[in-house]
TORZAVEX-709623 format. One record per residue (C-alpha): x negated, y, z negated; chain; residue number from 0. Coordinates in pm, 1 decimal, padded with zeros to 6 digits, m for minus. Example, Ala and Ser with C-alpha at 12.3 -4.5 7.8 and 13.67 -1.06 7.14 Angstrom:
+----------+----------+----------+--------+-----+
!       c1 !       c2 !       c3 ! cadena ! num !
+----------+----------+----------+--------+-----+
! m01230.0 ! m00450.0 ! m00780.0 !      A !   0 !
! m01367.0 ! m00106.0 ! m00714.0 !      A !   1 !
+----------+----------+----------+--------+-----+
! end
This chain:
+----------+----------+----------+--------+-----+
!       c1 !       c2 !       c3 ! cadena ! num !
+----------+----------+----------+--------+-----+
! m20644.0 !  02151.2 !  12159.2 !      A !   0 !
! m20798.3 !  02332.1 !  11868.9 !      A !   1 !
! m20963.0 !  02609.9 !  12099.7 !      A !   2 !
! m20613.0 !  02666.7 !  12230.2 !      A !   3 !
! m20481.2 !  02714.6 !  11873.1 !      A !   4 !
! m20297.5 !  02369.9 !  11863.8 !      A !   5 !
! m20290.8 !  02206.1 !  11504.9 !      A !   6 !
! m20365.1 !  01826.9 !  11541.8 !      A !   7 !
! m20187.5 !  01730.7 !  11216.9 !      A !   8 !
! m20405.2 !  01431.8 !  11128.0 !      A !   9 !
! m20396.1 !  01287.9 !  11473.5 !      A !  10 !
! m20777.9 !  01276.1 !  11513.8 !      A !  11 !
! m20753.5 !  00961.2 !  11262.6 !      A !  12 !
! m20536.4 !  00784.7 !  11494.7 !      A !  13 !
! m20748.9 !  00866.6 !  11781.1 !      A !  14 !
! m21056.1 !  00735.0 !  11591.4 !      A !  15 !
! m20872.0 !  00391.0 !  11514.4 !      A !  16 !
! m20756.9 !  00384.8 !  11902.3 !      A !  17 !
! m21107.0 !  00444.1 !  12017.1 !      A !  18 !
! m21241.3 !  00153.4 !  11782.5 !      A !  19 !
! m20986.4 ! m00078.0 !  11953.0 !      A !  20 !
! m21165.2 ! m00005.0 !  12287.5 !      A !  21 !
! m20922.3 !  00250.0 !  12395.1 !      A !  22 !
! m20963.0 !  00620.7 !  12524.7 !      A !  23 !
! m20720.8 !  00839.2 !  12332.0 !      A !  24 !
! m20577.5 !  01162.3 !  12498.2 !      A !  25 !
! m20398.2 !  01442.0 !  12295.9 !      A !  26 !
! m20062.7 !  01554.5 !  12433.5 !      A !  27 !
! m19903.8 !  01897.2 !  12319.9 !      A !  28 !
! m19587.4 !  02061.9 !  12436.8 !      A !  29 !
! m19569.1 !  02428.4 !  12366.9 !      A !  30 !
! m19880.7 !  02442.0 !  12178.1 !      A !  31 !
! m19749.6 !  02179.1 !  11957.1 !      A !  32 !
! m19912.2 !  01822.8 !  11919.3 !      A !  33 !
! m19656.8 !  01581.5 !  12049.7 !      A !  34 !
! m19854.7 !  01265.6 !  12037.0 !      A !  35 !
! m20154.8 !  01058.1 !  12169.9 !      A !  36 !
! m20174.2 !  00842.8 !  12501.1 !      A !  37 !
! m20443.0 !  00576.0 !  12474.8 !      A !  38 !
! m20544.4 !  00414.6 !  12807.8 !      A !  39 !
! m20792.8 !  00137.7 !  12834.5 !      A !  40 !
! m20962.1 ! m00086.5 !  13094.1 !      A !  41 !
! m20819.8 ! m00445.4 !  13051.5 !      A !  42 !
! m21113.9 ! m00682.7 !  12958.3 !      A !  43 !
! m21122.5 ! m00964.7 !  13199.3 !      A !  44 !
! m21060.8 ! m01285.1 !  13022.5 !      A !  45 !
! m21393.3 ! m01460.2 !  13083.5 !      A !  46 !
! m21616.6 ! m01146.0 !  13031.6 !      A !  47 !
! m21722.9 ! m01264.7 !  12665.9 !      A !  48 !
! m21809.3 ! m01592.9 !  12823.2 !      A !  49 !
! m21989.3 ! m01471.1 !  13118.0 !      A !  50 !
! m22209.9 ! m01263.9 !  12880.2 !      A !  51 !
! m22286.9 ! m01578.9 !  12668.6 !      A !  52 !
! m22365.0 ! m01772.7 !  12983.0 !      A !  53 !
! m22630.3 ! m01492.4 !  13058.2 !      A !  54 !
! m22768.0 ! m01497.4 !  12703.3 !      A !  55 !
! m22816.3 ! m01868.6 !  12755.1 !      A !  56 !
! m23017.1 ! m01794.8 !  13084.7 !      A !  57 !
! m23235.5 ! m01593.9 !  12876.5 !      A !  58 !
! m23128.1 ! m01274.5 !  12988.8 !      A !  59 !
! m23066.1 ! m00943.6 !  12802.1 !      A !  60 !
! m22751.3 ! m00761.2 !  12874.9 !      A !  61 !
! m22709.3 ! m00383.5 !  12851.1 !      A !  62 !
! m22385.3 ! m00170.8 !  12908.4 !      A !  63 !
! m22423.3 !  00164.8 !  13052.2 !      A !  64 !
! m22084.3 !  00357.3 !  13052.5 !      A !  65 !
! m21942.2 !  00711.2 !  13075.4 !      A !  66 !
! m21681.0 !  00619.3 !  12798.5 !      A !  67 !
! m21703.8 !  00767.7 !  12450.5 !      A !  68 !
! m21924.9 !  00571.8 !  12182.6 !      A !  69 !
! m21667.8 !  00422.0 !  11989.8 !      A !  70 !
! m21476.3 !  00299.9 !  12296.6 !      A !  71 !
! m21793.2 !  00167.9 !  12450.5 !      A !  72 !
! m21902.9 !  00002.7 !  12085.7 !      A !  73 !
! m21528.0 ! m00177.1 !  12062.4 !      A !  74 !
! m21577.7 ! m00325.6 !  12421.8 !      A !  75 !
! m21932.8 ! m00417.8 !  12342.9 !      A !  76 !
! m21820.5 ! m00612.4 !  12031.3 !      A !  77 !
! m21572.5 ! m00808.7 !  12215.6 !      A !  78 !
! m21792.4 ! m00905.6 !  12494.2 !      A !  79 !
! m22136.7 ! m00952.1 !  12294.8 !      A !  80 !
! m22373.9 ! m00746.1 !  12494.4 !      A !  81 !
! m22703.4 ! m00651.0 !  12334.6 !      A !  82 !
! m22723.2 ! m00292.7 !  12394.9 !      A !  83 !
! m22474.1 ! m00005.9 !  12460.4 !      A !  84 !
! m22545.3 !  00347.1 !  12603.0 !      A !  85 !
! m22234.5 !  00548.7 !  12616.6 !      A !  86 !
! m22127.8 !  00892.1 !  12756.9 !      A !  87 !
! m22417.5 !  00831.7 !  13027.0 !      A !  88 !
! m22398.0 !  01057.6 !  13328.9 !      A !  89 !
! m22434.4 !  00884.2 !  13688.6 !      A !  90 !
! m22795.0 !  01028.9 !  13723.2 !      A !  91 !
! m22880.3 !  00907.2 !  13370.0 !      A !  92 !
! m22796.6 !  00539.6 !  13461.4 !      A !  93 !
! m23054.5 !  00535.4 !  13722.7 !      A !  94 !
! m23307.2 !  00703.0 !  13473.9 !      A !  95 !
! m23227.0 !  00408.3 !  13219.8 !      A !  96 !
! m23291.8 !  00162.4 !  13479.4 !      A !  97 !
! m23623.3 !  00333.5 !  13559.8 !      A !  98 !
! m23719.3 !  00349.8 !  13197.7 !      A !  99 !
! m23664.0 ! m00025.9 !  13169.1 !      A ! 100 !
! m23857.4 ! m00094.1 !  13473.2 !      A ! 101 !
! m24153.7 !  00112.6 !  13314.7 !      A ! 102 !
! m24150.6 ! m00117.6 !  13026.2 !      A ! 103 !
! m24221.2 ! m00426.3 !  13278.2 !      A ! 104 !
! m23890.8 ! m00550.6 !  13281.5 !      A ! 105 !
! m23703.2 ! m00675.3 !  13610.1 !      A ! 106 !
! m23374.1 ! m00492.9 !  13617.0 !      A ! 107 !
! m23052.5 ! m00630.0 !  13799.2 !      A ! 108 !
! m22785.8 ! m00347.0 !  13790.3 !      A ! 109 !
! m22406.0 ! m00460.1 !  13826.9 !      A ! 110 !
! m22156.0 ! m00183.8 !  13918.1 !      A ! 111 !
! m21861.5 ! m00106.8 !  14156.1 !      A ! 112 !
! m21797.7 !  00250.8 !  14134.7 !      A ! 113 !
! m21942.8 !  00593.9 !  14301.4 !      A ! 114 !
! m22116.5 !  00670.9 !  13993.7 !      A ! 115 !
! m22330.2 !  00326.8 !  13985.6 !      A ! 116 !
! m22479.0 !  00401.5 !  14322.4 !      A ! 117 !
! m22803.4 !  00560.8 !  14208.3 !      A ! 118 !
! m22838.6 !  00301.3 !  13956.3 !      A ! 119 !
! m22795.4 !  00016.6 !  14199.2 !      A ! 120 !
! m23036.8 !  00177.3 !  14434.8 !      A ! 121 !
! m23289.5 !  00218.6 !  14177.7 !      A ! 122 !
! m23267.0 ! m00131.9 !  14029.2 !      A ! 123 !
! m23480.1 ! m00411.6 !  14144.1 !      A ! 124 !
! m23156.9 ! m00600.3 !  14239.1 !      A ! 125 !
! m22848.7 ! m00409.8 !  14294.7 !      A ! 126 !
! m22536.8 ! m00625.0 !  14239.5 !      A ! 127 !
! m22184.7 ! m00470.9 !  14346.4 !      A ! 128 !
! m21840.8 ! m00613.2 !  14294.9 !      A ! 129 !
! m21660.2 ! m00694.3 !  14625.0 !      A ! 130 !
! m21355.3 ! m00490.2 !  14486.5 !      A ! 131 !
! m21565.2 ! m00173.2 !  14413.1 !      A ! 132 !
! m21634.2 !  00129.5 !  14642.2 !      A ! 133 !
! m21785.9 !  00121.8 !  14954.5 !      A ! 134 !
! m22083.3 !  00331.9 !  14828.7 !      A ! 135 !
! m22154.6 !  00099.5 !  14559.3 !      A ! 136 !
! m22130.3 ! m00169.0 !  14806.5 !      A ! 137 !
! m22389.3 ! m00002.6 !  15064.0 !      A ! 138 !
! m22623.6 !  00090.3 !  14770.6 !      A ! 139 !
! m22661.9 ! m00278.1 !  14648.7 !      A ! 140 !
! m22857.2 ! m00569.2 !  14773.0 !      A ! 141 !
! m22586.3 ! m00850.5 !  14675.3 !      A ! 142 !
! m22229.9 ! m00801.2 !  14703.6 !      A ! 143 !
! m22024.7 ! m01059.3 !  14498.5 !      A ! 144 !
! m21680.8 ! m01147.1 !  14655.7 !      A ! 145 !
! m21390.1 ! m01060.6 !  14451.0 !      A ! 146 !
! m21429.5 ! m00897.8 !  14082.9 !      A ! 147 !
! m21471.5 ! m01233.6 !  13886.2 !      A ! 148 !
! m21767.9 ! m01245.8 !  13659.0 !      A ! 149 !
! m21816.8 ! m01584.4 !  13732.0 !      A ! 150 !
! m21961.9 ! m01476.1 !  14058.1 !      A ! 151 !
! m22240.8 ! m01306.0 !  13875.0 !      A ! 152 !
! m22345.0 ! m01607.1 !  13675.1 !      A ! 153 !
! m22317.8 ! m01827.6 !  13988.5 !      A ! 154 !
! m22555.2 ! m01576.3 !  14186.9 !      A ! 155 !
! m22812.6 ! m01580.1 !  13915.6 !      A ! 156 !
! m22803.9 ! m01946.5 !  13891.9 !      A ! 157 !
! m22820.6 ! m02028.5 !  14252.6 !      A ! 158 !
! m23123.2 ! m01792.7 !  14283.2 !      A ! 159 !
! m23317.4 ! m01951.2 !  14036.2 !      A ! 160 !
! m23246.0 ! m02304.7 !  14173.9 !      A ! 161 !
! m23345.1 ! m02173.8 !  14536.2 !      A ! 162 !
! m23670.3 ! m02019.2 !  14400.5 !      A ! 163 !
! m23747.5 ! m02340.9 !  14209.1 !      A ! 164 !
! m23700.3 ! m02521.0 !  14560.2 !      A ! 165 !
! m23938.6 ! m02294.5 !  14716.2 !      A ! 166 !
! m24208.0 ! m02347.9 !  14466.1 !      A ! 167 !
! m24156.2 ! m02709.9 !  14500.9 !      A ! 168 !
! m24193.3 ! m02706.4 !  14883.2 !      A ! 169 !
! m24497.4 ! m02485.8 !  14856.5 !      A ! 170 !
! m24651.4 ! m02717.9 !  14623.6 !      A ! 171 !
! m24601.6 ! m03043.8 !  14812.3 !      A ! 172 !
! m24688.3 ! m02881.8 !  15158.9 !      A ! 173 !
! m25007.5 ! m02748.4 !  15003.6 !      A ! 174 !
! m25083.8 ! m03086.8 !  14846.0 !      A ! 175 !
! m24996.5 ! m03289.6 !  15137.7 !      A ! 176 !
! m25177.3 ! m03095.9 !  15386.4 !      A ! 177 !
! m25491.7 ! m03050.6 !  15158.4 !      A ! 178 !
! m25529.5 ! m03421.6 !  15172.1 !      A ! 179 !
! m25437.6 ! m03511.1 !  15537.0 !      A ! 180 !
! m25600.0 ! m03224.1 !  15735.0 !      A ! 181 !
! m25962.2 ! m03352.3 !  15615.5 !      A ! 182 !
! m25865.3 ! m03693.5 !  15727.5 !      A ! 183 !
! m25732.5 ! m03592.9 !  16029.2 !      A ! 184 !
! m26064.3 ! m03368.8 !  16110.2 !      A ! 185 !
! m26272.4 ! m03687.1 !  16053.5 !      A ! 186 !
! m26377.8 ! m03656.0 !  15678.8 !      A ! 187 !
! m26357.7 ! m04009.6 !  15602.6 !      A ! 188 !
! m26537.0 ! m04141.1 !  15911.4 !      A ! 189 !
! m26889.8 ! m04085.0 !  15794.4 !      A ! 190 !
! m26837.1 ! m04319.8 !  15487.9 !      A ! 191 !
! m26597.5 ! m04571.0 !  15608.3 !      A ! 192 !
! m26582.7 ! m04502.7 !  15960.8 !      A ! 193 !
! m26188.8 ! m04434.7 !  15920.0 !      A ! 194 !
! m26017.6 ! m04199.9 !  16191.2 !      A ! 195 !
! m25662.0 ! m04081.0 !  16199.6 !      A ! 196 !
! m25499.2 ! m04173.2 !  16544.8 !      A ! 197 !
! m25344.9 ! m03852.5 !  16674.2 !      A ! 198 !
! m24999.4 ! m04032.1 !  16706.2 !      A ! 199 !
! m25011.5 ! m04106.7 !  16327.5 !      A ! 200 !
! m25113.6 ! m03743.4 !  16264.2 !      A ! 201 !
! m24812.7 ! m03605.6 !  16474.0 !      A ! 202 !
! m24592.6 ! m03848.2 !  16269.5 !      A ! 203 !
! m24739.0 ! m03747.8 !  15915.4 !      A ! 204 !
! m24690.0 ! m03370.1 !  16019.5 !      A ! 205 !
! m24344.9 ! m03444.8 !  16116.2 !      A ! 206 !
! m24289.0 ! m03637.3 !  15787.5 !      A ! 207 !
! m24410.9 ! m03297.2 !  15611.7 !      A ! 208 !
! m24147.1 ! m03092.9 !  15774.3 !      A ! 209 !
! m23875.6 ! m03358.0 !  15710.2 !      A ! 210 !
! m23969.9 ! m03376.0 !  15344.9 !      A ! 211 !
! m23941.2 ! m02985.8 !  15277.2 !      A ! 212 !
! m23607.1 ! m02977.1 !  15465.8 !      A ! 213 !
! m23474.9 ! m03289.0 !  15278.1 !      A ! 214 !
! m23563.0 ! m03115.1 !  14942.0 !      A ! 215 !
! m23418.7 ! m02780.0 !  15061.3 !      A ! 216 !
! m23098.7 ! m02975.4 !  15145.7 !      A ! 217 !
! m23041.2 ! m03072.5 !  14795.1 !      A ! 218 !
! m22924.7 ! m02719.0 !  14737.3 !      A ! 219 !
! m22606.3 ! m02815.6 !  14916.9 !      A ! 220 !
! m22527.6 ! m03037.3 !  14597.6 !      A ! 221 !
! m22551.7 ! m02710.8 !  14373.5 !      A ! 222 !
! m22274.4 ! m02686.1 !  14127.2 !      A ! 223 !
! m22184.8 ! m02330.3 !  13970.4 !      A ! 224 !
! m22183.1 ! m02299.3 !  13596.2 !      A ! 225 !
! m21819.2 ! m02298.5 !  13474.1 !      A ! 226 !
! m21691.3 ! m02014.6 !  13263.9 !      A ! 227 !
! m21437.1 ! m02102.3 !  13017.9 !      A ! 228 !
! m21165.3 ! m01856.6 !  12951.1 !      A ! 229 !
! m21154.4 ! m01738.0 !  12614.7 !      A ! 230 !
! m20843.4 ! m01645.3 !  12415.1 !      A ! 231 !
+----------+----------+----------+--------+-----+
! end
């Protein structure tokens, strides 16, 4: 506006105030005279702050990468409680930031829904797209959440951790079980106690091992997603 000779008449102060409220201000002029300011903003989802709190409880660091100006980004970050904010970031810079975090030895999960997020989604260790986002973002991601509710993100992480824990349990018990019974089946006890494992019992023991692993895995069916309460 100033480059075109339009006098702003103190409106920048109003623009700054709007930015601090999480809004993006746009100046409007008519015949080279300032007419006012239009402020636009993405509506913050009711459960966003609670979702970030849940992620913190899981021991995760939350960073916001956005192309919005710094004041608007800082206002949104204050409302949601994210740890770090990088504003006015170009699409390519998002991928660079993800790579930088990976260089620090961190495992990075990137959540995005736009075309501009696709490079970062592809670069991240785990790319998570929102189901209501663009096809490019969905194609570049590893996981697609149905719908746009952040509850899905918390659920996906909790379920992934539960699944991995179950895998470790299965590996431990399978190794422990086989480490004991395979030598017995091979006749390790025969020279001392003259004990041999009947092939029929050996087959039953092997089947029991498989049943125990499957039964332990089926406990995942009782998984209950962490609930996010809507904040006022």
